[in-house]
Structures are given as structure tokens and as C-alpha cells.
DSSP file (Angstrom, degrees, kcal/mol; ACC not computed):
  #  RESIDUE AA STRUCTURE BP1 BP2  ACC     N-H-->O    O-->H-N    N-H-->O    O-->H-N    TCO  KAPPA ALPHA  PHI   PSI    X-CA   Y-CA   Z-CA
    1    1 A R              0   0    0      0, 0.0     3,-0.1     0, 0.0   111,-0.1   0.000 360.0 360.0 360.0 147.8  -34.2   78.0   30.8
    2    2 A V        +     0   0    0     45,-0.3     2,-0.5     1,-0.3    44,-0.1   0.824 360.0  33.8-103.2 -35.2  -34.6   76.2   34.0
    3    3 A A  S    S-     0   0    0     42,-0.5     2,-0.4     6,-0.1    -1,-0.3  -0.978  72.9-156.1-121.8 122.4  -38.4   75.8   34.3
    4    4 A L        +     0   0    0    107,-0.6     4,-0.2    -2,-0.5    41,-0.1  -0.834  55.3  26.3-104.5 137.7  -40.4   75.2   31.0
    5    5 A G  S >  S-     0   0    0     -2,-0.4     3,-0.6     2,-0.1     0, 0.0   0.304  80.4 -98.6  88.8 143.7  -44.1   76.1   30.9
    6    6 A K  G >  S+     0   0    0      1,-0.2     3,-0.9     2,-0.1    -1,-0.1   0.848 115.9  55.3 -60.8 -39.8  -46.3   78.5   32.7
    7    7 A A  G 3  S+     0   0    0      1,-0.3    -1,-0.2     2,-0.1     3,-0.1   0.779 117.6  31.7 -68.7 -28.8  -47.7   76.0   35.1
    8    8 A D  G <  S+     0   0    0     -3,-0.6     3,-0.4    -4,-0.2    -1,-0.3  -0.329  74.9 118.9-129.2  51.1  -44.4   74.9   36.5
    9    9 A N    <   +     0   0    0     -3,-0.9    38,-0.3     1,-0.2     3,-0.2   0.272  61.2  75.1 -96.3  12.9  -42.1   77.8   36.3
   10   10 A L     >  +     0   0    0      1,-0.2     4,-2.4    -3,-0.1     5,-0.3   0.320  55.0 109.4-108.8   3.3  -41.5   78.0   40.1
   11   11 A C  H  > S+     0   0    0     -3,-0.4     4,-2.3     1,-0.2     5,-0.2   0.880  81.1  48.1 -53.8 -39.4  -39.1   75.1   40.6
   12   12 A V  H  > S+     0   0    0      2,-0.2     4,-2.6    -3,-0.2    -1,-0.2   0.962 115.4  44.8 -66.8 -45.9  -36.0   77.4   41.3
   13   13 A L  H  > S+     0   0    0      1,-0.2     4,-3.0     2,-0.2    -2,-0.2   0.839 111.9  52.1 -68.8 -29.9  -38.0   79.6   43.8
   14   14 A K  H  X S+     0   0    0     -4,-2.4     4,-2.5     2,-0.2    -1,-0.2   0.910 112.8  46.8 -73.0 -40.7  -39.5   76.4   45.5
   15   15 A C  H  X S+     0   0    0     -4,-2.3     4,-2.5    -5,-0.3    -2,-0.2   0.918 111.7  48.9 -67.2 -42.5  -35.9   75.1   45.8
   16   16 A E  H  X S+     0   0    0     -4,-2.6     4,-2.6     2,-0.2     5,-0.2   0.944 112.5  50.0 -58.2 -48.1  -34.6   78.4   47.2
   17   17 A Q  H  X S+     0   0    0     -4,-3.0     4,-2.2     1,-0.2    -2,-0.2   0.922 111.3  48.2 -55.8 -48.6  -37.5   78.4   49.7
   18   18 A Y  H  X S+     0   0    0     -4,-2.5     4,-2.2     1,-0.2    -1,-0.2   0.916 112.7  47.6 -57.4 -47.0  -36.7   74.9   50.7
   19   19 A A  H  X S+     0   0    0     -4,-2.5     4,-1.5     1,-0.2    -1,-0.2   0.882 112.0  49.1 -63.3 -44.3  -33.0   75.7   51.1
   20   20 A M  H  <>S+     0   0    0     -4,-2.6     5,-3.3     2,-0.2     4,-0.3   0.856 107.7  56.0 -68.1 -34.4  -33.7   79.0   53.2
   21   21 A E  H ><5S+     0   0    0     -4,-2.2     3,-1.9     3,-0.2    -2,-0.2   0.956 107.2  49.7 -63.7 -45.9  -36.2   77.0   55.5
   22   22 A I  H 3<5S+     0   0    0     -4,-2.2    -1,-0.2     1,-0.3    -2,-0.2   0.866 109.3  51.1 -56.2 -34.3  -33.4   74.6   56.2
   23   23 A L  T 3<5S-     0   0    0     -4,-1.5    -1,-0.3     2,-0.2    -2,-0.2   0.410 130.5 -94.5 -86.9   2.7  -31.1   77.4   57.0
   24   24 A G  T < 5S+     0   0    0     -3,-1.9     2,-0.5    -4,-0.3    -3,-0.2   0.559  88.7 110.0 103.3  12.9  -33.7   78.9   59.4
   25   25 A M      < -     0   0    0     -5,-3.3     2,-0.6    -8,-0.1    -1,-0.2  -0.970  44.8-162.9-119.1 131.2  -35.7   81.4   57.3
   26   26 A H        +     0   0    0     -2,-0.5    -8,-0.1    -3,-0.1    -9,-0.0  -0.951  16.7 164.3-112.1 123.0  -39.4   80.9   56.3
   27   27 A K        -     0   0    0     -2,-0.6     2,-0.1   -10,-0.1    -6,-0.1  -1.000  38.2-113.9-129.4 133.3  -40.8   83.0   53.5
   28   28 A P    >>  -     0   0    0      0, 0.0     4,-1.9     0, 0.0     3,-1.1  -0.409  26.0-119.3 -69.4 146.4  -44.0   82.2   51.6
   29   29 A L  H 3> S+     0   0    0      1,-0.3     4,-2.9     2,-0.2     5,-0.2   0.830 112.4  58.4 -50.7 -40.3  -43.7   81.3   48.0
   30   30 A Y  H 3> S+     0   0    0      1,-0.2     4,-2.4     2,-0.2    -1,-0.3   0.876 105.9  50.1 -62.1 -36.7  -45.8   84.2   46.9
   31   31 A E  H <> S+     0   0    0     -3,-1.1     4,-2.4     2,-0.2    -1,-0.2   0.909 112.0  47.4 -67.9 -44.3  -43.4   86.6   48.6
   32   32 A L  H  X S+     0   0    0     -4,-1.9     4,-2.3     1,-0.2    -2,-0.2   0.925 113.3  49.4 -61.5 -42.6  -40.3   84.9   46.9
   33   33 A S  H  X S+     0   0    0     -4,-2.9     4,-2.6     2,-0.2    -2,-0.2   0.894 109.0  50.9 -68.0 -43.1  -42.1   85.1   43.6
   34   34 A A  H  X S+     0   0    0     -4,-2.4     4,-3.0     2,-0.2     5,-0.2   0.949 111.3  49.0 -54.8 -52.1  -43.0   88.8   44.1
   35   35 A I  H  X S+     0   0    0     -4,-2.4     4,-1.7     1,-0.2    -2,-0.2   0.902 112.7  47.9 -58.1 -44.8  -39.4   89.6   44.9
   36   36 A S  H  <>S+     0   0    0     -4,-2.3     5,-3.1    -5,-0.2     6,-0.9   0.906 113.2  46.8 -64.8 -43.8  -38.2   87.7   41.8
   37   37 A E  H ><5S+     0   0    0     -4,-2.6     3,-1.5     3,-0.2    -2,-0.2   0.917 109.4  52.7 -58.5 -50.3  -40.7   89.3   39.5
   38   38 A V  H 3<5S+     0   0    0     -4,-3.0    -1,-0.2     1,-0.3    -2,-0.2   0.897 113.8  45.1 -56.8 -39.7  -40.1   92.9   40.7
   39   39 A N  T 3<5S-     0   0    0     -4,-1.7    -1,-0.3    -5,-0.2    -2,-0.2   0.432 115.0-117.3 -93.0   0.6  -36.3   92.4   40.1
   40   40 A G  T < 5S+     0   0    0     -3,-1.5    -3,-0.2    -4,-0.2    -2,-0.1   0.766  82.7 116.2  76.7  25.5  -36.9   90.8   36.6
   41   41 A W      < +     0   0    0     -5,-3.1     2,-0.6    -6,-0.2    -4,-0.2   0.773  58.4  69.8-100.8 -29.5  -35.4   87.4   37.6
   42   42 A L        -     0   0    0     -6,-0.9     2,-0.2    -9,-0.2     5,-0.2  -0.834  69.3-172.7-100.7 121.9  -38.6   85.4   37.3
   43   43 A K  B >   -A   46   0A   0      3,-1.4     3,-1.4    -2,-0.6    -2,-0.0  -0.589  41.1-100.9-108.0 164.2  -39.5   85.0   33.5
   44   44 A E  T 3  S+     0   0    0      1,-0.3     3,-0.1    -2,-0.2    -1,-0.1   0.916 127.1  44.1 -52.7 -42.4  -42.7   83.4   32.0
   45   45 A E  T 3  S-     0   0    0      1,-0.3   -42,-0.5   -41,-0.1    -1,-0.3   0.466 126.6 -90.3 -87.9   2.8  -40.7   80.3   31.3
   46   46 A G  B <   -A   43   0A   0     -3,-1.4    -3,-1.4   -44,-0.1    -1,-0.3  -0.733  61.1 -36.6 123.4-174.2  -38.9   80.2   34.7
   47   47 A V        -     0   0    0    -38,-0.3   -45,-0.3    -2,-0.2    -5,-0.2  -0.769  58.0-128.5 -87.4 119.3  -35.8   81.5   36.3
   48   48 A P    >>  -     0   0    0      0, 0.0     3,-3.0     0, 0.0     4,-0.5  -0.420  26.8-109.9 -72.1 150.0  -32.7   81.6   34.1
   49   49 A P  G >4 S+     0   0    0      0, 0.0     3,-1.2     0, 0.0    -2,-0.0   0.801 116.4  63.3 -52.6 -36.9  -29.6   80.0   35.6
   50   50 A A  G 34 S+     0   0    0      1,-0.2    15,-0.0     3,-0.0    -9,-0.0   0.736 106.2  45.6 -60.5 -22.0  -27.9   83.5   35.9
   51   51 A H  G X4 S+     0   0    0     -3,-3.0     3,-1.8   -10,-0.2     4,-0.4   0.479  79.4 119.5-101.1  -2.9  -30.6   84.5   38.4
   52   52 A I  T << S+     0   0    0     -3,-1.2    32,-0.0    -4,-0.5   -39,-0.0  -0.450  81.5  17.7 -65.4 126.6  -30.7   81.5   40.6
   53   53 A G  T 3> S+     0   0    0     -2,-0.3     4,-2.7   104,-0.1    -1,-0.3   0.258  89.3 112.0  97.1 -10.3  -29.9   82.4   44.2
   54   54 A K  H <> S+     0   0    0     -3,-1.8     4,-2.3     2,-0.2    -2,-0.1   0.876  77.0  51.6 -68.5 -34.8  -30.5   86.1   43.7
   55   55 A V  H  > S+     0   0    0     -4,-0.4     4,-1.6     2,-0.2    -1,-0.2   0.942 111.0  47.2 -61.9 -48.1  -33.5   86.0   46.0
   56   56 A S  H  4>S+     0   0    0      2,-0.2     5,-2.2     1,-0.2    -2,-0.2   0.900 111.2  51.0 -54.4 -44.0  -31.6   84.2   48.7
   57   57 A R  H ><5S+     0   0    0     -4,-2.7     3,-1.8     1,-0.2    -2,-0.2   0.937 108.2  54.6 -62.7 -46.0  -28.7   86.7   48.4
   58   58 A L  H 3<5S+     0   0    0     -4,-2.3    -1,-0.2     1,-0.3    -2,-0.2   0.812 105.2  53.4 -49.1 -37.6  -31.3   89.6   48.7
   59   59 A L  T 3<5S-     0   0    0     -4,-1.6    -1,-0.3    -5,-0.1    -2,-0.2   0.376 129.7 -93.6 -90.8   7.6  -32.5   88.1   51.9
   60   60 A G  T < 5S+     0   0    0     -3,-1.8   102,-0.6     1,-0.3     2,-0.3   0.580  81.0 128.0 103.4  18.1  -29.0   88.0   53.4
   61   61 A F  E   < -B  161   0B   0     -5,-2.2     2,-0.3    -6,-0.1    -1,-0.3  -0.708  61.9-109.9 -96.6 155.8  -27.6   84.5   52.6
   62   62 A S  E     -B  160   0B   0     98,-2.5    98,-2.3    -2,-0.3     2,-0.4  -0.646  38.1-170.1 -81.1 138.8  -24.3   83.8   51.0
   63   63 A V  E     +B  159   0B   0     -2,-0.3     2,-0.4    96,-0.2    96,-0.2  -0.989  12.3 179.0-138.6 131.4  -24.7   82.4   47.4
   64   64 A R  E     -B  158   0B   0     94,-2.2    94,-2.9    -2,-0.4     2,-0.4  -0.995   7.9-164.2-130.4 135.5  -22.1   80.9   45.1
   65   65 A S  E     +B  157   0B   0     -2,-0.4     2,-0.3    92,-0.2    92,-0.2  -0.933  27.3 131.6-119.8 143.4  -22.8   79.6   41.6
   66   66 A R  E     -B  156   0B   0     90,-2.4    90,-2.6    -2,-0.4     2,-0.3  -0.983  50.7-102.8-172.1 170.2  -20.3   77.4   39.7
   67   67 A K  E     +B  155   0B   0     -2,-0.3     2,-0.3    88,-0.2    88,-0.2  -0.851  54.1 134.6-105.1 148.7  -19.8   74.3   37.6
   68   68 A G        -     0   0    0     86,-2.0     2,-0.3    -2,-0.3    -2,-0.0  -0.846  45.0 -83.5-165.6-160.7  -18.2   71.3   39.3
   69   69 A K    >>  -     0   0    0     -2,-0.3     4,-1.3     1,-0.0     3,-0.7  -0.774  48.4 -92.8-123.8 173.0  -18.1   67.7   40.0
   70   70 A I  H 3> S+     0   0    0     -2,-0.3     4,-2.4     1,-0.3     5,-0.2   0.829 124.7  59.5 -53.8 -38.0  -19.9   65.4   42.4
   71   71 A D  H 3> S+     0   0    0      1,-0.2     4,-2.9     2,-0.2    -1,-0.3   0.899 101.8  54.5 -55.6 -41.4  -17.0   65.8   44.9
   72   72 A D  H <> S+     0   0    0     -3,-0.7     4,-1.9     1,-0.2    -1,-0.2   0.873 107.6  48.9 -62.7 -36.9  -17.8   69.5   44.9
   73   73 A V  H  X S+     0   0    0     -4,-1.3     4,-2.2     2,-0.2    -1,-0.2   0.928 111.0  49.0 -62.8 -49.7  -21.4   68.9   45.8
   74   74 A V  H  X S+     0   0    0     -4,-2.4     4,-2.8     1,-0.2     5,-0.2   0.942 111.2  51.7 -64.8 -45.3  -20.5   66.5   48.7
   75   75 A N  H  X S+     0   0    0     -4,-2.9     4,-1.5     1,-0.2    -1,-0.2   0.912 108.8  49.4 -58.5 -42.6  -17.9   69.1   50.0
   76   76 A A  H  <>S+     0   0    0     -4,-1.9     5,-2.3    -5,-0.2     3,-0.3   0.930 112.1  49.1 -67.3 -40.7  -20.6   71.9   50.0
   77   77 A L  H ><5S+     0   0    0     -4,-2.2     3,-1.7     1,-0.2    -2,-0.2   0.937 109.5  51.8 -57.9 -49.3  -23.0   69.6   51.9
   78   78 A E  H 3<5S+     0   0    0     -4,-2.8    -1,-0.2     1,-0.3    -2,-0.2   0.781 105.6  54.5 -61.6 -25.7  -20.3   68.8   54.4
   79   79 A A  T 3<5S-     0   0    0     -4,-1.5    -1,-0.3    -3,-0.3    -2,-0.2   0.364 123.1-106.6 -85.9   4.7  -19.7   72.7   54.9
   80   80 A G  T < 5S+     0   0    0     -3,-1.7    81,-0.2     1,-0.2     2,-0.2   0.712  74.0 141.5  81.7  14.7  -23.4   73.0   55.7
   81   81 A E      < -     0   0    0     -5,-2.3     2,-0.5    -6,-0.2    -1,-0.2  -0.579  52.5-124.8 -90.9 154.2  -24.3   74.7   52.5
   82   82 A Q  E     -C  159   0B   0     77,-3.1    77,-2.5    -2,-0.2     2,-0.6  -0.899  26.4-147.0 -99.2 127.0  -27.6   73.9   50.6
   83   83 A V  E     -CD 158 116B   0     33,-0.7    33,-2.7    -2,-0.5     2,-0.6  -0.860  11.3-166.0-110.2 122.4  -26.9   72.8   46.9
   84   84 A L  E     -CD 157 115B   0     73,-3.6    73,-2.8    -2,-0.6     2,-0.4  -0.906  13.3-165.1 -98.0 119.6  -29.3   73.7   44.2
   85   85 A A  E     -CD 156 114B   0     29,-3.0    29,-1.9    -2,-0.6     2,-0.5  -0.886  14.5-138.9-113.1 140.7  -28.5   71.6   41.0
   86   86 A I  E     + D   0 113B   0     69,-1.8    66,-0.4    -2,-0.4     2,-0.2  -0.843  39.0 161.0 -96.9 131.5  -29.8   72.4   37.6
   87   87 A V  E     - D   0 112B   0     25,-2.2    25,-1.7    -2,-0.5    24,-1.6  -0.803  52.4 -96.2-135.2 172.6  -30.9   69.1   35.8
   88   88 A D    >>  -     0   0    0     60,-0.9     3,-1.0    22,-0.3     4,-0.6  -0.900  38.1-156.3 -87.4 102.1  -32.9   67.6   33.0
   89   89 A G  H >> S+     0   0    0     -2,-0.9     4,-1.0     1,-0.3     3,-0.8   0.809  87.8  58.3 -54.8 -33.4  -35.9   66.7   35.1
   90   90 A G  H 3> S+     0   0    0      1,-0.3     4,-4.0     2,-0.2     3,-0.4   0.892 100.2  56.7 -67.9 -34.9  -37.0   63.9   32.6
   91   91 A E  H <4 S+     0   0    0     -3,-1.0    -1,-0.3     1,-0.2    -2,-0.2   0.665 101.2  59.8 -73.8 -12.8  -33.6   62.1   33.0
   92   92 A L  H << S-     0   0    0     -3,-0.8    -1,-0.2    -4,-0.6    -2,-0.2   0.907 134.2  -5.1 -72.4 -44.4  -34.3   61.9   36.9
   93   93 A I  H  < S+     0   0    0     -4,-1.0    -2,-0.2    -3,-0.4    -3,-0.1   0.507 109.4  99.4-132.6 -14.9  -37.4   60.0   36.5
   94   94 A G  S  < S-     0   0    0     -4,-4.0     3,-0.0    -5,-0.3    -4,-0.0   0.021  84.8 -68.7 -78.5-174.7  -38.3   59.6   32.9
   95   95 A N     >  -     0   0    0      1,-0.2     4,-2.7     2,-0.0     5,-0.2  -0.625  40.4-143.6 -76.3 119.0  -37.9   56.8   30.4
   96   96 A P  H  > S+     0   0    0      0, 0.0     4,-2.0     0, 0.0     5,-0.2   0.853  99.6  49.6 -51.6 -41.4  -34.2   56.5   29.7
   97   97 A F  H  > S+     0   0    0      2,-0.2     4,-2.6     1,-0.2     5,-0.2   0.930 111.2  49.1 -64.8 -44.6  -34.7   55.7   26.0
   98   98 A D  H  > S+     0   0    0      1,-0.2     4,-2.4     2,-0.2    -1,-0.2   0.931 112.3  49.9 -59.1 -46.7  -37.1   58.7   25.5
   99   99 A E  H  X S+     0   0    0     -4,-2.7     4,-1.8     2,-0.2    -1,-0.2   0.809 107.5  50.9 -70.8 -31.4  -34.6   60.9   27.1
  100  100 A M  H  X S+     0   0    0     -4,-2.0     4,-2.3    -5,-0.2    -1,-0.2   0.896 111.5  50.0 -62.9 -43.9  -31.7   59.7   25.1
  101  101 A V  H  X S+     0   0    0     -4,-2.6     4,-2.9     1,-0.2     5,-0.3   0.932 109.7  51.8 -62.8 -42.8  -33.8   60.4   21.9
  102  102 A E  H  X>S+     0   0    0     -4,-2.4     4,-3.2     1,-0.2     5,-0.7   0.875 107.2  51.4 -56.3 -42.3  -34.6   63.8   23.2
  103  103 A D  H  X5S+     0   0    0     -4,-1.8     4,-0.9     3,-0.2    -1,-0.2   0.881 113.7  45.1 -61.0 -41.9  -31.0   64.6   23.8
  104  104 A V  H  <5S+     0   0    0     -4,-2.3    -2,-0.2     2,-0.1    -1,-0.2   0.956 121.6  36.7 -61.2 -52.3  -30.2   63.5   20.2
  105  105 A L  H  <5S+     0   0    0     -4,-2.9    -2,-0.2    -5,-0.2    -3,-0.2   0.881 135.1  17.8 -69.2 -47.1  -33.1   65.4   18.6
  106  106 A Q  H  <5S-     0   0    0     -4,-3.2    -3,-0.2    -5,-0.3    -1,-0.1   0.576 106.0-115.0-108.3 -11.2  -33.3   68.5   20.7
  107  107 A G     << -     0   0    0     -4,-0.9     2,-0.2    -5,-0.7    -1,-0.2  -0.062  48.0 -52.5  93.5 159.3  -29.9   68.7   22.4
  108  108 A E        +     0   0    0     -5,-0.2     2,-0.4    -4,-0.1    -5,-0.0  -0.492  64.6 174.9 -68.6 132.2  -29.1   68.4   26.1
  109  109 A R        -     0   0    0     -2,-0.2     2,-0.5  -107,-0.0    43,-0.2  -0.972  26.6-145.1-148.7 129.7  -31.2   70.9   28.0
  110  110 A A        +     0   0    0     41,-0.5   -22,-0.3    -2,-0.4    39,-0.1  -0.819  27.6 163.1 -97.2 135.5  -31.5   71.3   31.6
  111  111 A D        +     0   0    0    -24,-1.6  -107,-0.6    -2,-0.5     2,-0.3   0.062  49.4  58.3-141.8  22.1  -35.1   72.4   32.6
  112  112 A H  E     -D   87   0B   0    -25,-1.7   -25,-2.2  -109,-0.1     2,-0.4  -0.984  58.5-142.3-156.7 164.5  -35.4   71.8   36.3
  113  113 A C  E     +D   86   0B   0     -2,-0.3     2,-0.3   -27,-0.2   -27,-0.2  -0.977  22.0 173.2-128.0 134.4  -34.0   72.7   39.7
  114  114 A V  E     -D   85   0B   0    -29,-1.9   -29,-3.0    -2,-0.4     2,-0.5  -0.977  28.7-125.0-139.3 160.7  -33.6   70.3   42.7
  115  115 A V  E     -DE  84 129B   0     14,-2.1    14,-3.0    -2,-0.3     2,-0.6  -0.906  22.3-134.9-104.5 128.9  -32.0   70.6   46.1
  116  116 A V  E     +DE  83 128B   0    -33,-2.7   -33,-0.7    -2,-0.5    12,-0.2  -0.746  25.6 176.2 -85.9 119.9  -29.4   67.9   47.0
  117  117 A L  E     -     0   0B   0     10,-3.2     2,-0.3    -2,-0.6    11,-0.2   0.786  63.8  -8.5 -94.6 -32.8  -30.1   66.7   50.4
  118  118 A N  E     - E   0 127B   0      9,-1.6     9,-2.7     2,-0.0     2,-0.4  -0.969  52.7-159.7-164.1 143.0  -27.5   63.9   50.8
  119  119 A C  E     - E   0 126B   0     -2,-0.3     2,-0.7     7,-0.2     7,-0.2  -0.962   3.7-172.3-136.2 117.1  -25.0   62.1   48.6
  120  120 A D  E  >> - E   0 125B   0      5,-3.2     5,-2.2    -2,-0.4     4,-0.9  -0.892   3.2-179.0-103.1  95.0  -23.6   58.7   49.6
  121  121 A T  T  45S+     0   0    0     -2,-0.7    -1,-0.1     1,-0.2     5,-0.1   0.732  80.0  59.1 -69.1 -19.6  -20.9   58.0   47.1
  122  122 A D  T  45S+     0   0    0      1,-0.2    -1,-0.2     3,-0.1    -2,-0.0   0.926 117.3  31.6 -75.5 -42.6  -20.2   54.6   48.7
  123  123 A K  T  45S-     0   0    0     -3,-0.2    -1,-0.2     2,-0.2    -2,-0.2   0.522 106.9-129.1 -82.7  -5.8  -23.7   53.5   48.1
  124  124 A E  T  <5 +     0   0    0     -4,-0.9    18,-1.3     1,-0.2     2,-0.4   0.919  64.4 131.7  53.3  47.7  -24.0   55.6   44.9
  125  125 A E  E   < -EF 120 141B   0     -5,-2.2    -5,-3.2    16,-0.3     2,-0.4  -0.992  38.2-169.9-129.8 138.5  -27.2   57.1   46.1
  126  126 A I  E     -EF 119 140B   0     14,-2.6    14,-2.4    -2,-0.4     2,-0.5  -0.989  12.1-147.1-128.1 138.2  -28.2   60.7   46.1
  127  127 A M  E     -EF 118 139B   0     -9,-2.7   -10,-3.2    -2,-0.4    -9,-1.6  -0.920  20.7-173.1-109.4 126.7  -31.3   62.1   47.9
  128  128 A L  E     -EF 116 138B   0     10,-3.6    10,-3.0    -2,-0.5     2,-0.8  -0.923  29.6-139.1-126.1 140.2  -33.0   65.0   46.3
  129  129 A F  E     -E  115   0B   0    -14,-3.0   -14,-2.1    -2,-0.4     6,-0.1  -0.867  31.9-173.8 -87.9 120.9  -35.8   67.4   47.3
  130  130 A D    >   -     0   0    0     -2,-0.8     3,-2.3     6,-0.4     4,-0.3  -0.963  22.5-147.4-120.3 118.5  -37.6   67.7   43.8
  131  131 A P  G >  S+     0   0    0      0, 0.0     3,-0.8     0, 0.0    -1,-0.1   0.729  96.8  67.9 -59.8 -19.0  -40.4   70.3   43.8
  132  132 A A  G 3  S+     0   0    0      1,-0.2    -3,-0.0     2,-0.1  -121,-0.0   0.759 106.8  39.1 -70.5 -22.3  -42.2   68.2   41.3
  133  133 A F  G X  S-     0   0    0     -3,-2.3     3,-1.0     1,-0.3     2,-0.2   0.326 102.0-138.2-108.0   4.1  -42.7   65.6   44.0
  134  134 A G  T <   -     0   0    0     -3,-0.8    -1,-0.3    -4,-0.3    -4,-0.3  -0.521  64.4 -19.9  77.2-143.6  -43.4   67.8   47.0
  135  135 A D  T 3  S+     0   0    0     -2,-0.2    -1,-0.2    -6,-0.1    -6,-0.0   0.419 105.1 102.2 -92.5   4.2  -41.9   67.0   50.3
  136  136 A V  S <  S-     0   0    0     -3,-1.0    -6,-0.4    -6,-0.2    -3,-0.1  -0.768  75.4-125.1 -85.5 124.0  -41.1   63.4   49.7
  137  137 A P        -     0   0    0      0, 0.0     2,-0.5     0, 0.0    -8,-0.2  -0.350  16.2-138.0 -70.2 152.7  -37.4   63.1   49.0
  138  138 A L  E     -F  128   0B   0    -10,-3.0   -10,-3.6     2,-0.0     2,-0.5  -0.912  15.1-162.4-109.2 132.3  -36.5   61.4   45.8
  139  139 A T  E     +F  127   0B   0     -2,-0.5     2,-0.3   -12,-0.2   -12,-0.2  -0.971  21.6 155.1-118.0 129.0  -33.5   58.9   46.0
  140  140 A I  E     -F  126   0B   0    -14,-2.4   -14,-2.6    -2,-0.5     2,-0.1  -0.887  47.3 -75.7-142.3 174.8  -31.8   57.8   42.7
  141  141 A S  E  >  -F  125   0B   0     -2,-0.3     4,-2.1   -16,-0.2   -16,-0.3  -0.432  35.0-124.0 -75.3 150.6  -28.4   56.6   41.7
  142  142 A V  H  > S+     0   0    0    -18,-1.3     4,-3.1     1,-0.2     5,-0.2   0.916 112.5  53.3 -61.4 -43.7  -25.5   58.9   41.6
  143  143 A P  H  > S+     0   0    0      0, 0.0     4,-1.6     0, 0.0    -1,-0.2   0.867 108.5  50.2 -60.8 -31.2  -24.8   58.0   38.0
  144  144 A K  H  > S+     0   0    0     -3,-0.2     4,-1.8     2,-0.2    -2,-0.2   0.868 113.4  46.6 -66.0 -40.7  -28.4   58.8   37.0
  145  145 A F  H  X S+     0   0    0     -4,-2.1     4,-3.3     2,-0.2     5,-0.3   0.943 109.9  51.6 -68.1 -46.4  -28.2   62.2   38.7
  146  146 A V  H  X S+     0   0    0     -4,-3.1     4,-2.1     1,-0.2    -2,-0.2   0.853 109.4  52.2 -58.8 -34.6  -24.8   63.0   37.2
  147  147 A D  H  X S+     0   0    0     -4,-1.6     4,-0.6    -5,-0.2    -1,-0.2   0.939 113.1  42.9 -62.5 -50.3  -26.3   62.2   33.8
  148  148 A A  H >< S+     0   0    0     -4,-1.8   -60,-0.9     1,-0.2     3,-0.8   0.866 115.9  49.3 -60.1 -44.3  -29.3   64.5   34.4
  149  149 A W  H ><>S+     0   0    0     -4,-3.3     3,-2.1     1,-0.2     5,-1.3   0.827  96.7  69.9 -67.7 -35.1  -27.0   67.2   35.9
  150  150 A G  H ><5S+     0   0    0     -4,-2.1     3,-2.3     1,-0.3    -1,-0.2   0.767  82.2  72.8 -58.2 -26.3  -24.6   67.0   33.0
  151  151 A D  T <<5S+     0   0    0     -3,-0.8   -41,-0.5    -4,-0.6    -1,-0.3   0.718 101.8  44.9 -64.0 -17.1  -27.2   68.7   30.7
  152  152 A S  T < 5S-     0   0    0     -3,-2.1     3,-0.3   -66,-0.4    -1,-0.3   0.239 123.3-107.9-100.8  11.3  -26.4   71.9   32.6
  153  153 A H  T < 5S-     0   0    0     -3,-2.3    -3,-0.2     1,-0.2    -2,-0.1   0.855  73.1 -60.2  59.6  37.9  -22.7   71.3   32.4
  154  154 A Y  S   <S+     0   0    0     -5,-1.3   -86,-2.0     1,-0.2     2,-0.3   0.820  85.5 172.2  54.8  40.7  -22.8   70.5   36.0
  155  155 A Y  E     +B   67   0B   0     -6,-0.4   -69,-1.8    -3,-0.3     2,-0.3  -0.568   2.4 162.8 -70.2 130.0  -24.1   73.9   37.1
  156  156 A F  E     -BC  66  85B   0    -90,-2.6   -90,-2.4    -2,-0.3     2,-0.4  -0.987  27.0-145.8-150.3 162.7  -25.0   74.3   40.7
  157  157 A V  E     -BC  65  84B   0    -73,-2.8   -73,-3.6    -2,-0.3     2,-0.4  -0.980  10.9-152.3-129.7 140.1  -25.6   77.0   43.3
  158  158 A T  E     -BC  64  83B   0    -94,-2.9   -94,-2.2    -2,-0.4     2,-0.4  -0.935   6.6-166.7-113.2 135.6  -24.8   76.9   47.0
  159  159 A I  E     +BC  63  82B   0    -77,-2.5   -77,-3.1    -2,-0.4     2,-0.3  -0.990  19.4 157.5-125.2 130.5  -26.7   78.9   49.5
  160  160 A G  E     -B   62   0B   0    -98,-2.3   -98,-2.5    -2,-0.4     2,-0.2  -0.907  44.9 -82.1-143.3 173.4  -25.4   79.3   53.1
  161  161 A K  E     -B   61   0B   0     -2,-0.3  -100,-0.1   -81,-0.2     3,-0.1  -0.539  48.8-111.7 -78.7 145.3  -25.6   81.5   56.1
  162  162 A K        -     0   0    0   -102,-0.6    -1,-0.1    -2,-0.2  -101,-0.0  -0.545  39.1 -99.8 -73.5 142.1  -23.6   84.5   56.0
  163  163 A P        -     0   0    0      0, 0.0     2,-0.4     0, 0.0    -1,-0.1  -0.301  35.1-118.9 -62.8 142.6  -20.8   84.6   58.5
  164  164 A V              0   0    0      1,-0.1    -3,-0.0    -3,-0.1     0, 0.0  -0.718 360.0 360.0 -82.4 124.6  -21.5   86.5   61.7
  165  165 A N              0   0    0     -2,-0.4    -1,-0.1     0, 0.0     0, 0.0   0.480 360.0 360.0 -98.3 360.0  -19.0   89.4   62.0
């Protein structure tokens, strides 16, 4: 499950909304939620990984989902795609010891979605849109991101404009 809890089950849709806005389409969150609910993609606990990007695809964007490495994320960004990464949200900003204990006791679990805005592998910094923080980008180290991302087995979704025929 990507979003845990009833109050914050919209992180995937907020990330899709953010990505679509960057690509030139504005849709209110209530409309994206309604589309997702009608199609059975939004569950009480959030949007399952298999349904991430389906709203964007329905609205005409190209969407690809896969597992990869940080270089795949960088390549997607360089190609002009928006990258939604599935992560353990607590590992991005939480107490490292607590998160390590959680992984041991409960297993690694990805429970959050973020949009990768920029990745500077030379500086080892990555900038994210994290819906839990609003519009202020979150900058963390690449190793910290990779650790949080690893809980989803490095799963990510890219959203791009459909080619004009």
C-alpha cells in the first residue's frame, strides 16, 4: 500500500497532479480523486502501486512503471519525464534508528509517493516534491533517498507528454 491512513491517502494523486501541472495540465485534486474512485484505483488506504499513473494515462499522458536504479531516474528526468518514486516516507525524514527497527520488526514497506524534481549525483543530492511538505521542495542525500526507495524494490512511474502524431 502506498498511502497509509484515511487522512493521508492522496499522496499518489497529489504527485500525479503535480507532475501533470509541470507538463501543462491543471486538474483540481477533487477531480483526480473522483476519477480514481470511480475506476476503483483509490482505496481507503491509498492508491496501490499497480494503479499509480492510471489517472494520468486516462487524461492523455504517457505512463511507464518499472523498477530501476538511480541512473534510470536521472535518464528519465533528462528526457523530460516526471518521476514518481514509491518510498518509505519515514526513511526520508524520520529517525534513522526508529526506521531501522521498523524495517526489522515490520519488514520494509513503502508507504508514500514523491516526485523527483532533480538529482545531482556529483553532489549526491536529490530534490523532491513531497506532498507531506506542500510546495516546498525537500532536498536530501542520494543515499538516504535510495534507502527509502529500496523499500519498494526501486519502483517508479514516469509520466510524460504523449508524442504528437
